N, C-alpha and C positions, 0 to 999 in steps of 0.2 A: 706145260703149256706148246704147244704149236708155234712155228713162228716161220713164215715167208719172205725172203725181200726181195724186193723187186726194183725195177727202174721208173721213171715217168715215162708215160706213152707207150708203155709193155704191154703185152697181153699176156692176161692169166687164166691159163685154162683152168674149167674143172678135173679134179683127180683125185687121190686118197686123202691130199693134205685139205685142199679145199675145194668143199664137197657142195654140194645141191643145195644144202643148207643155209651155207655161207653164201651161196650166190644170190639165193632169194632175200638174203637178209640185206645184202648190200645194195640188192636193185632196190629195194624199200627206201633204203637209206638215201639214193641216189635219187628217187623220185619227190622225196620229201623238200630235196634241195636242187627240183628243178633239173634234173641230170646233169649238174656240172662236175661233179666229181669224176666221173666215166662214163664211156661207152657202152653199153650191153652189147655182147655179139653171142654165135650159137656155141652154146656150152665154156662160157670164158667170159670177161669184161677186160676193156681195154683201157687202161688209165689217161688221166689227161694232164693238164702239168701241177696238178696237185698230189705235195707230198707229204708225207708225216707218217703218221700210225693209225691202225684201226684194229680192235678188239671185239672179236665176237665169236661166241660157240668155241672157246679155248682156242681159237686160233688167233695169232698175233701178226697183222700183215703192213710191214713198215714198207713205204715208197719212199724210193731214195731219189734226188737228183741226178741229172747225168750229161753231159758233153758227147755227142755223137762220137765214137770210135776213140776215145781219150786214152784208152789202155787203162784206167785207173781200176783198182779192184772194188768190190763192193764197200767191203770194210772202210776202204780210204774215204769212199762217197759219202758215208753215216758217219764220219767223224767232219767232213766238209759240213752237213746238214747241221748238226749242232754246233759247231762253229760259228757258222751263219747265223742261226736262231741266238747264239750268245751275244755275240756281237750289236745282234738288232733288238737285244733286251726282251726277247720272247722266251730266253731260258735264262737259268741262273746255274752254270759250273765253274769251275775253280778254271779247269784247260783242257781243250781236247787231247786225249791220250794218257791222262793223269788220272788217281782217283775210280770215280765209279764208273768213268766211260772206258776205261781200260779193262772190266770185265769183259769174257768172251761174249756173254747170255745178253748182255746190256743191250736194252733198246729205247728208245726215245719215251713210249710211253712210263718206263722207269723214271728218267729223270725229271719228267714232272713230277709224279707223284712223291719220290722224294723230295724236290725242291719244297714242294706243299706239305709234305710231313716237317721238312725242317724248320719252316715258319712258325707251322703251329706249336713245333717243341717252342720253339724261342718265346712264343707270346706267353704259353705257360708256364716257364720260368720265370719273366719280365712279371707275371700276375693277370690274368684275366680279368676286365673291366667289368664292373656292374653299371647297368642303366634303367631308368625307372621306363617302367611299362603300365599301363592299360590294363585292368583284368576286370571279366564279369564273373562273380560267384558268389556262392553261400558262404558267410561266415560268421563266425561266433559273437564277434564285437562290432558294433555299426561303425564302419570307417566307408569315407569316401560318399559316393551320390547312393542313396537308395533308390533300386528300380522298383518302383510302386508295383506295376501289373505282375513282374516277373514275383516279388516278394510274395504277392497274394497267391500267387497257382503254383509256388514250389513251396511253400512255407506252410498251408493251413494245418499241417499235423506241428511240424518244428518250430514251435513260436518263439525258441529260444535261437532261430537263426535268423541273418539278415543277410538279403539277397540284394548286392551292391558291384559298385563300377567302381574302383580304386585303383590306387597306384602301389607298384611294388618294386623296388627296388634290390634287384640280383642279377643273377647272370646268365639267365636264362631270357635273352632277348635276341632280335633281329639277327645281329652279328654273329654271335655263336651258334643261333639254327644256322646259317648259312655255312658256315665251318661244318659243323656237325654233318650237314646231308652230305657236302664234297666228301666228307670222311666215310661215308657208309658205301659210298661209291668207289673211291678209291678199296675199300675192304672187298668187295666182291670183284672190283678188278685185278686185285693182285694175290689173290689166293694161290696156292701154288709157288710163288715167287719167295724171293730174300723180303719184299717189300712188308709182305701180310704181318708177322710178327711186330713187324716196327710201328704199322698203322692200327693195330691189336692195343700196343701199350701204348701209343696216343689217345686212345677212345678210351683207356682205362683211367688217362689224367682229365678227360675231359670231363667239364660239369655236365649233370642231365638235363638236357633241355629237351622242348617237345618238337616232333617231325613236323617239317612244315613241306607244303608243294611250293616249289622256286620256277621262277620262271624270270625273263628278262627284265620286266617290269620289278621284281622283286628287289633289284640290287638300286634299283633308280632311290628305294625308300629307305636307304643306308644312310645316317644321319655323319654329315663329315664334320667335325669337329677336332680337338686336341686330344681330344679320349681314343679315338679310332682310328688318328692318323699310323700308329704302328701296324694296323690292321690291313692297311692298304693293300700290300703285295701277297699276304695270303688270300684276300679278297679278290683281289684282279684273277689267279689264278684259281679258288674256286669259282669262278664266274666262267671261266675257260672250261673248266671240268664239268660242268655242271650242264651248261647249256648245249654241249658237244656229246652229253651221255643220251642215249634213246632208247629208255626202258621197253622190251618186248616188242620190239620194232621186228622182230621175225615169226609176229604171233606165235610164239612159244615161249619157255620158260627163261631164255637167254638172254642178256644186255647187250647194247652194242655201246662203244666210246669208239667216237673217230676225231681224232686230234688232227686238222689237215690244212695246211697252208698254200696259197696259190703262189707259185713259184717266181711268176712274172714280178708280183709284190715282194716279194721276198728279196729277189734281186735288186730289183728298185733301192729297198731298203737297207741293202747291206752296202752298196756301193756309196750311198749317202752319208751311212756312219763310216764308212772308212772314208769319206772324202773329207768328212769332219776332224778326224784325227790329222791332217796335212800341218806337215810344218813350214808352210808359204806365209802362214796370215792370212789366208784366201779366204774371203766368207761364203759359207755355203750353206744353200735353203734348198727347202724340198717342199714342192706341190705349193706352188706359190698362182695364184689363180688371178686371172683379169677379163673383165667384160669383152666378148667380141662378136656378138649379134643378138639384139631380139632379146636380151636375157640369158645367153649363151654363155658361159665362159670358157676358157682355155686354159692349159694350165700344163707345164713342163715338168718332166721329173723332179728335176735339178737345176737351181740357177747360181750359178758363182760369180762372186765379185772382186776384182782385183781394183780397187781403187775406184776409177769410174767408168771400169770397161766390165762389162758383162758377158758371160759366156755361157751357152745350156748345155744340158746334157740330158739325152732321152735315154732311158734301156730298155733292151729286147732281150729276154730269155730264149733266145732260140738261137740256132748253127746258122751262120751265113758263111760259112768256109767257101761253099760252091756256086752263090750264087750274089745278086747286085740289092740293095735295098730297095724296097717297094716304092713306087712313086708315091703312093699316100703316105709312107712315112718322110720322105724327102719333101713333099708339099709340106709336111706338119712341121718341119724343123724350118722352113721357110718362114712360115706365118711366125714361129716363136724368136727368131729373130729380128721379124718386122717388129712385134709389139712389146718385145724387151730391149728393141736397139741393142740387139747383142752384136759382136762382128766376128763371132765365131759359135759354131753349135757343133756338136757330136752325137753319132746314134752310136752306140756302145753296146757290144754283144759280148757274150763268152764264149770262148775259144781254148785250143789247145794250146797254140801260143799266141804270146803277145805281138799285136803288128797293127800301125794306125798309119791308114791312108793318109797322102798328104790334103792340107785343106785345100779345096776347089770351090773358086767364087760361083754362086748362082747367078746364071745368066741372064742378067740385067744390066742398068746402067745406074740402079738406083746406090746410094751411098750413104752410110749413118756418120754423123758425127761424134766424137768423143773427145776426151781428152787426157792429155797425162801430162804430169808436171804442168799442166794449169796452161798446155799449149794444145791449141783447137789443131785435130789432123778429122781424117775423112779417111772411110775405109769401106769398101765393099763386104758386106757381110759372105762368110765362107760355111760349109760343111764338111766334116769327117766323116770317115767310119775308123769306127774305134772296133778290135778284135782283142780283147784280154783273157789270158790266163788268171785265174783265181788262185791256184798255185805257185809257189815258188820255184824255180827253174831246178827241174831235176828230181826235185821232193814231191810228197805226197800230203804236208801241211798248206795250209792257206798264208799265201803271201799278205803280212800285213801294212805293207808299203803301196799298196795298189793304187791309194788317194793321193800319194805322192806321184806315181807314174801315169797317171791320168792327167792330172793338174800340169806336168811339166810338159804336156803334148800342147797346152793350151799358151805358156808364157815363155 
């Protein structure tokens, strides 16, 4: 299977690898999602802020994040993306740069498939559960409820049979049918890779179950109880795989799987996760809403509490090295400070180097009251522009102390 690695916001032209067939398939996928993933150009596509992996017609396209002019290699950014997904619990790997990630031809899709297959193997070894479910069919002994109309129409000749609705207790139930559906997709998408044989082994160990059509509504029917609790991770990955699988989207025999993440959301979740790892005993919360006007609410990305003092952080995944923050962003921070009675707010951007501007007061005469050690104090609220590198100094691995570095600017 061919593989192409590109960066977000880059242009991918039609050529010998990325053919017209791939272009048509991706354009239909984009149309299904209201053109949010990329822009169609003459003889190619221009990616937006979505990163991840797309597999179609024998081609794997891996879309990676990047900070402009950072000088880092494409492999460094691949490892960075995998680590960000790991930290935000969107992917389970031991550690970037070790085990499977160290393989030269590994890509994001392989990691998700291997995670899923590993979870299913664990469930098989632990023992797959049985559940009760209802079935309507012909049986040789009367059990359950006799479906009289169906019995008359189906058993005029076979008097020894009964057409009933009855309960069955076995492994052919909704939970296993969903997992089996995801296994089928993994089998189709892993042909030619090292995971194909592993997938076939798991399928052989898996019980025979009915093939069903799975939609988003199907997952809401899954019973949640003590017996299904061990299945939660496998079902979550199944949902991710099944709902992003687009069969026959190219109007041909090829299938497509697209696992894409909005880099703006991933950056916010990554910073939130790192801040929660802080060693300063700062309370960190994400996405706290409050009513603003006429039923409309406002919600900063991150709210931090240091005793009675509140701080606000809003994350922006864009390069701001050569420009000032927008007026709208600054207005937004002003409102957040007002509503959360915050003394300091920060607009946080990725950059090649770490650089925090001084906190500058907003130009007004309003002050906030807050308390330190039960003493009443007043302070005009301020805003800071934060540019931070996600990498360790002079290294190509992510900085796991980034949360403490950000908090140190506030306290």
